[in-house]
N, C-alpha and C positions, 0 to 999 in steps of 0.2 A: 155694534150693539147700540151705539148712539143713534144711528139712523132709524132703527126700529122704535126707539123711544120717541124720537121726533115725529115719526109717522103716527104713533099712537096718540100723542098730544094733539096733533093737527086733526085727526079724526074725531077725537073727543070734543074739540072746540067747534068743529063744523056741526056736529050733531047737537050741541048745546046752543046753537045759534038762535033758536026760538026763545030761549030763556034770557039771553043776554046779548049785548052789542059788543062786537070785537073789532077793534081798530088797531092794526099793526103800527107800531111806532118805529123810530130809527133803530131801535135795538133789535128788531126782527131781522134786518139785513145783516147786522153784526153777528147775531146768533147763527144765521144760515151760513155765513162765511166760516165761523168756527166749526160748525158741523162738517162742512166740506173739507176743511183743512185736517180735522181729526180723522176723517175717513181716509184721506190720502196718506196721512202719517201711519195709520194702522196697516195700510196695504204695503207700505215700503219698509216697515219695521220687521226685522228678523230676530226673534228672541233667541235663536240658537247662537247668534254671534256673542251673546253675553257669556256663554259657557265655554267658548273656544279659548285656547291658550293664546296669550299675546305673542306676537312675533317679535322676538328679541334678536337684533342683528348681532352676529358673531364678530368679535374684534379680531383683527389680524394680529398674529404674533410677530413681534419684532425680533428676528433672529439674524 
């Protein structure tokens, strides 16, 4: 979902280029990195694992 938001912002900024001057600063690179990391995290996250029962190792009986 973040990637769609970023694309929408970039398209809006490009179309508004006639009205204003846009110069990306050092934060643009950091923001791009955060977007990429967020997309990778969303691909590797499995929400079903939250609902699984935790694996509890059984203790051996001393007999």
